[in-house]
C-alpha positions as CSV (number, residue, x, y, z in Angstrom):
1,M,117.0,87.9,132.4
2,I,115.0,90.1,130.3
3,P,112.0,92.1,131.7
4,I,108.7,92.3,129.7
5,T,105.3,93.5,130.6
6,V,102.5,91.3,129.4
7,N,99.0,92.2,130.3
8,G,99.8,94.7,132.7
9,R,102.2,92.3,134.7
10,T,106.0,92.4,134.5
11,Y,107.9,89.1,134.1
12,Q,111.6,88.3,134.1
13,I,112.2,86.0,131.2
14,E,115.3,83.8,131.1
15,A,115.7,82.9,127.5
16,D,117.7,83.7,124.4
17,P,117.1,87.2,123.5
18,T,116.4,86.2,119.9
19,T,113.5,83.9,120.9
20,P,110.4,85.0,119.1
21,L,107.8,86.7,121.4
22,L,105.1,84.1,120.3
23,W,107.1,81.2,122.0
24,V,107.8,83.3,125.0
25,L,104.0,83.9,125.4
26,R,103.1,80.4,124.8
27,D,105.9,78.2,126.1
28,I,107.3,80.3,128.9
29,L,104.3,82.2,130.2
30,G,101.4,79.7,129.2
31,L,99.5,82.2,127.5
32,T,98.3,80.0,124.5
33,G,95.6,82.2,123.2
34,T,98.1,83.6,120.8
35,K,98.5,81.0,118.0
36,Y,101.2,79.9,115.6
37,G,100.1,79.8,112.0
38,C,102.5,80.4,109.3
39,G,105.7,81.6,111.1
40,I,106.6,84.0,108.2
41,E,104.3,87.0,109.3
42,L,101.5,86.4,106.8
43,C,98.5,84.8,108.5
44,G,98.1,87.0,111.5
45,A,97.2,84.3,114.0
46,C,100.0,85.2,116.2
47,T,98.9,89.1,116.6
48,V,99.3,90.7,119.9
49,L,99.2,94.4,120.7
50,I,102.6,96.1,121.4
51,N,102.0,99.4,122.9
52,G,98.4,99.3,121.6
53,E,99.4,98.6,118.0
54,P,98.8,95.1,116.3
55,E,102.1,93.1,115.6
56,K,102.7,89.6,114.6
57,S,104.6,88.0,117.5
58,C,106.2,85.2,115.3
59,H,108.8,87.6,114.1
60,L,109.3,89.9,117.2
61,E,112.5,88.8,119.2
62,L,112.3,88.9,123.0
63,K,114.9,91.6,123.1
64,E,112.8,93.8,120.8
65,V,109.8,94.0,123.3
66,Q,111.6,94.9,126.5
67,G,110.1,98.0,127.7
68,R,107.0,97.9,125.6
69,S,103.6,96.9,126.8
70,I,102.4,93.6,125.3
71,T,98.7,92.5,125.3
72,T,97.4,89.2,124.3
73,I,93.9,87.9,123.9
74,E,94.0,86.9,127.6
75,G,94.7,90.6,128.5
76,L,91.5,91.6,126.9
77,S,89.4,89.4,129.3
78,L,90.1,86.0,130.9
79,D,86.4,85.3,131.0
80,G,85.4,86.3,127.5
81,S,83.4,89.4,128.6
82,H,85.4,91.8,126.5
83,P,82.7,93.6,124.1
84,L,84.7,92.0,121.0
85,Q,84.7,88.6,122.5
86,Q,81.0,88.8,123.2
87,A,80.1,90.0,119.7
88,W,82.4,87.1,118.3
89,I,80.3,84.6,120.3
90,E,76.9,86.4,119.3
91,E,77.7,86.5,115.7
92,Q,79.0,83.0,115.8
93,V,82.3,84.0,113.9
94,P,84.5,81.1,114.7
95,Q,84.4,77.9,112.8
96,C,87.7,76.3,113.5
97,G,88.6,79.5,115.6
98,F,92.4,79.1,115.0
99,C,92.9,82.7,113.6
100,Q,90.2,84.3,115.8
101,S,92.5,85.6,118.7
102,G,94.7,87.5,116.1
103,M,91.5,88.9,114.4
104,I,90.2,90.1,117.7
105,M,93.4,91.9,118.6
106,R,93.4,93.7,115.3
107,A,89.8,94.5,115.9
108,A,90.5,96.0,119.4
109,A,93.3,98.2,117.8
110,L,90.8,99.3,115.2
111,L,88.1,100.2,117.6
112,R,90.5,102.1,119.7
113,E,91.3,104.4,116.8
114,K,88.0,104.4,115.1
115,A,84.8,104.0,117.1
116,N,82.5,103.3,114.2
117,P,84.6,101.7,111.2
118,S,83.0,101.3,107.9
119,D,83.3,97.9,106.2
120,V,86.3,99.1,104.0
121,E,88.0,100.3,107.2
122,I,87.4,96.9,108.7
123,D,88.7,95.0,105.8
124,G,91.9,97.2,105.6
125,A,92.6,96.9,109.4
126,I,92.0,93.3,109.8
127,G,94.2,91.9,107.0
128,N,94.6,88.4,108.7
129,V,93.8,85.2,106.9
130,C,90.7,83.2,107.9
131,A,90.8,79.8,106.0
132,C,87.3,79.3,107.0
133,G,86.2,82.5,105.3
134,T,84.1,84.1,108.1
135,Y,84.9,87.6,106.9
136,Q,81.1,88.7,106.8
137,R,80.6,87.6,110.3
138,I,83.9,89.2,111.4
139,R,82.6,92.5,110.0
140,A,79.1,92.0,111.7
141,A,80.9,91.3,115.1
142,I,83.1,94.3,114.9
143,H,80.0,96.5,114.0
144,R,78.1,94.9,117.0
145,A,81.1,95.6,119.4
146,A,81.3,99.1,118.0
147,R,77.6,99.8,119.0
148,R,78.5,98.8,122.6
């Protein structure tokens, strides 16, 4: 059993210690907001916050996150009331929506560090791939959330 803390709750996980965190979140804990994209740490769809910092969960092994605080998109708000989630809706950011939870988690980390980021800072912080190309709306949503 490996204890991990996800969204403020501690779980005892019975799994191979080398299991990627992504699969622990999705398959064992049922937190499916974190998405599988490429599996090779490039796209960012699987981004979660580990001790407040964005990390791609497809490469992190279960044993590596023991004793660290994990926040998923569900940990921001179950009902979509987090300012970033609201801004995403108001700016109509998602098209397919697949990459969006990873983008929102990166945006949350950015806004925690920088209350009013510039477009250049947003572009540098996000770094995730959006196949639909909604980058302008992503920027607008982050600016909107920052104003709140």
